N, C-alpha and C positions, 0 to 999 in steps of 0.2 A: 392537500399537497399538490404542488405543480407537477406537470408531466416531467419536466427536467429533473426535479428533485427525486421523483419516483424512480426514474431511470438510474440516477446516480446511486440511490440507495441499493437498487438491485445489483449494480456493478460492485459496490463496496461489500455487500454481503457475499457475493460470489468469490471475492478475493481471499476469503479465509480458507486455510487448509489445516489438516489435522494429523499429518503423519510425523513420525519421530525422526531423529537423526542419530546415526551411529558413526564411529570412526575407528580406524586402526592405524598404528604407526610402528615403523621399525627404525625410526630416526635416532641416531646416537645422541645421548643426553648432553655431551659436551658441545654440540653444535649450537645450541641455544636452549632457553628455558623449556623444561618439559611441558609446561602448560601451554606453550605457544603453538602447539599443533592441535588445537581443538577443531571443531568442524569448519572453522574459518580457513584452515590451512590444508589439512590432508585427510581425505576420506580414504576408504579402502581403495587399493590400486584399481585403476580403470583397465578394462580388457581392451586389447588391441582390436581395431576394426578389421573386418575381412577385406575390405576394399578401401585402403587408405587414400585420402585426398591429397595429402602432402607427406613428405618425410622430414623429420627434424632430429636434431642432436643437441647435446648438452655440453657446455664448457663451464666448469666451476660449480661446486655443490657445497659451499661453505655455510649456507643457511638452509634450514629445513623447508623454507618456502618453495624450494625447487620441486618438492613432491606435489604441491598444488599446481605449480606451473605445468609440470608434465601431465598431470591428470586433466587439466583444462584443455590442453592441446589434443590429447587422446580422445577426450569427449567430443572435440570438434572434428575428429576424423583424421588426426595425424598419426603417423607411425614413428615410434621412437627407434632410432637406428643406432646411435653411438654416443659414447660418453668419454670426455677427457677431464680428469681431475688428478691432483697430486697426492691426495691423502688416502693411504691404503684403507683405513677404517671407514672413512666416508664412502669410498668406492664399494667396499664389501657390503655396507648397508644398502646402497643403491641397487647393487646387483641382486641382492636378496629380494628386493621389492620388484625389480624389473629384470628378471633373469635373461630376457631376450636381448638385452642391450650388448652391443659390441664395444669393447674397450679400445679406444684409440691410443696410440703411442705418443701423440702430440696434438696440440691445438691445430697445428698446420694441417695435419691429416684430415681433420674435420672440415676446416675452412676450404680445402682444395677438393673436397668430395662434391662433385657437381650434382649428385642426386639429392643433396640436402638443400632444402629451401628455407628453413627457419632454424635459428640458433637460440637456445634458452640458456640463461646463466643466473646463478645465485652465488657467484664468487664473492670474496671479500669485497665490500661495497666500493672501495677506492679503485678496484680493478675492473668494475663492470663496464664503465664507459669505454675503456680501451678495447675490451673484447667486442663490444658492440660496433665500434669504429672499424675494427678489422673484419668483422662479419659483413658489414655493409660494403666495404671495399672489395670483398670477395663475391659480391652479388647476392648476398643472403639477407633475409629479414631477421629481425632480432627482437627478443622479448626478455627483459631484465626483471629481476626482483627489484623491489624498492629498497633503498634509494638507487635509482638507475644511474645517477650522476651525483658526484659529491662536491664539486667545485664549479664556480662560474666559468673558469677557464675550460674545464672539461665540457661544460654545456655549450660554450661557443664552438668548440671543435666538433662536437657531436652534431650540432645544428648544421655546420658547414658541410660535413661529410654526408649527412642525410639529404641535404639539398642537392649535392653533387651527384649522388648515386640514385636518388629516388626510391631508396629502400625504406622499409618500415622499421622504426625504432620505437618499440612499445614498452611501457613499464607496467607491470601488474600491480596496480594499487589495490591490494587485496582486501582492504577494509571496506571497499565498495564492491569490487568486481567478484570477490569470493565470499560475500556475505549475503545470504538469501533474503534477509529482512531488509537490507539496504537496497537490493535489487527491487523488491516489492515496493519500497518507498518511492523509487523512481517511477514505477508504473503508475502508482496512485497520483503522483505529482502531475504526470503527463495527462492523466484522466481528469485533472481539475479538482481533485478531492479536497484541497485546502486553498484553492485560488492560486495566486502568484506567491512564490517563496520570496520573502524579504530578508530573512536572516537564517543562518545556520549556527548552531552551537554544538561543538563537537568536543567530547571528553574522551581521551584515549590513554587510560592508565595501563601500565604493563607491570608484570611481576619481575623483580630483579633476579632472583635465583642465581646469585653470583657464582656459586660453586659449579654451575653447569655451563658457564660461559667461556668461550675461547679468549685468549689474551687480546686479540684485536678489538674485541667488543668494548674494552675499557679505554681505548685511545681514539679520540675524535678524528685524528688524521686519517684513520682507516674507515670511519663510518660517517664523517662529516658533521657530527653534532646532533643533538636530540631533535631539533626542528628539521634538519635535512633528512634525518632517518625516519623517525615515526611521523613527523609532521607532513612528509610528502603525501601520505595517504589522505590527510585531512584537507590539504589544499585541492586535491583532486575532487573530493566530495563537495567542497565549497563551490568550486567552479561549475560542477555538474548540476547541483541542485538549485543554484541561483541563476543558472544559464548565463554565466558571465564569461565574456571573451577577453576581458581585460580586468586587471585588479591592481591594487596598491596596498602596501603594508602600512598600517597606521602606527602600530607599536609592537615590539616584541622583546622578550626577556628570557634569559636562560640562567640556570645555576646548578651547582653541585652542592646541595644543602645538607646532605646526610651521608655522603660516601667519600669522606676525606681519604680513605685508603686508596682511592683511584682518582688522582688529581686531574687526569686528562678526560674524565668522564663528566657527563651532564645528566642529572636525574630529574630536572624540571624545566619546562618551558611553556610560555603561552604567547598568543598572538591575537591582535585585533587587525582586521583587514576590511577593505571595501572594494567591491567590484561594480561593474556597470549594471549588474542585475540584483545586487543585494549586499548586505554586510555579513560579517562573520566573526566568531570568536572560537579559538582553538586552545585546548590545554592538553599537553602531553607530559607524561611522568612515568617514573619507575617505582611507584609506591603502592602497588596492589598488595594488600596484607595476605598473609598465609591462610587466614581463616576463610577466604573466598575460594570456592571450588572450581575456579577457572582463572586463567592468566590475567584477565582484566575485564572490568565492567564497562566495556565500550558503549558509549551513548551518542546518539545523533538526534538532535532536536531541530525540526524544520518548522519555522514560523511562517505561516501563510496569511494572506489577506482574508481568508475565510475559515481558518482553523489551524491546527498544528498536528504534526506527527512526531512521536518519539520512538526511536528504534533502540532496543536493548539488544546489542549484537550477540553477546555471549552468555548472558545470565539474566534472569529476572529474580532479583533478591526478594521479591514478594512471595516466591514459592513455586512458580511454574518451572518445570524441568527443562533442561537443554538451553539452546540459544535460539536466535532468529525470532525475537519477539517484536511486534509492532503494535503501537497504540495510536489510534486515530480519533481525533476530536474535531468536529466541524458543526455547521449549522443544522445537520441532519440528526446525528447521534454520536455516541461514544462507543468505540469498538476496540476489541483486542483481536489481532490477527496473528495466528501461528503461521509462520512463513517457511517452515522446514521442508516443504515440498516444492518450493519455487525453483525454476530452472536457473542455472548460472550460465549466461549466454556468451561470456567473453571468449572462451576458447573457440566455440563455433564461429563467432563473428571474426576473430582474428584469422582463422583458417580461411574463411571467405575472403578476407582482405588480401591475404597472401596470394590466393588464386586469382582474384578479380582486380587487384590493385585499387581497392577502395578503402574507405575509412569508416567502416561501420562499428568496429569495436571501440575506437577512440580516435579522434582526429590528432594529427601530429601536432597541431597548434596547442590543443588541450594538454597533450602529454608533456610537452616542453614547458608550457606556461605553469602547470602545477609544480614542476620541479624548480623552475626559475623563482617562483614566489617563495618556496621553501628555502632555497639558497640565499635569497636576498633577506628574508626574515632572520635566518641564522647569522648572516654577516652583520646585520644591523642590530642584533639583539644586545640589550644592556645586560650586564652581569649582575645577578642577584647575590647579595651577601647580607646575612643577618647578624646583628650584634645585639644580644640580649643581656 
């Protein structure tokens, strides 16, 4: 065996970890499907740090992703100061989880608080861009849940204000940034474990659980469509793993094939795309069956010039417990890696960027390009209709 192969084998063996994952939640069921807050979304509440590096506040908590957003910034050294939301039941749940938070009487109160450096939001998707624009105009950085922008017109305005103000507009693409196995895949790619990535195949099924969903969930004018919403995660992953700084949509399609009760909803979409670093295929859907013990069997396959990686984000249907499973095959060997003890660096890196005015968590170009691709694929998508 060559010296380089021996070193790589040692690195790959050292990558395996063996600790488990647990999670707790106090999120109201009507916010979104109960299954949607597995370890990808919300762990037990993070403890406030003794010497916070920044102070942050929250405006809008209509999706449970806000809990992972808050936890990420607290892990990074942020101090949660205040909250503004309109829904009493959502506020009550948030305060139960974070009793130290101050309740603001208006959005303006938070925006004009000069001690606040960063604003987080998981408002109804169509409202997120506007909140971010106002945050930047008040000299604050911003982190949105995905989708952070729901129309190309919004994207144009957000880009303009971000350039004018020089503030950070970050979107938490949580299927990469909050999934430990996906973070580990990135580390392995950078270490050369499978050579150069030439294609990504991403399957992103979700469970419908219609009786747990708010009304806005079923109308695409509020969430932008299935590709804009779920798909934004996947474009982020495609760009990141293929190291593409530009890309184009080859084909896209969407449909509502099984939920006629909700005519403004979409339950299936897929996309083919090509970047300057590789090609990709994406499938998004709302067809996770009730027999699965999690909200979706999310899969990421990375094809490299010297091997491949498959990430099973939430479940290994072969029988291993929990999520964060990674399978690696290359010219050296075949490995299974339990990634449940991998650090999630996004919160720490974003706090670093707020302090240092850098782009270590995510470049602004990448953030906007992932969303632009999702919006363009949604806009160009052909409608699926089956006649049998």
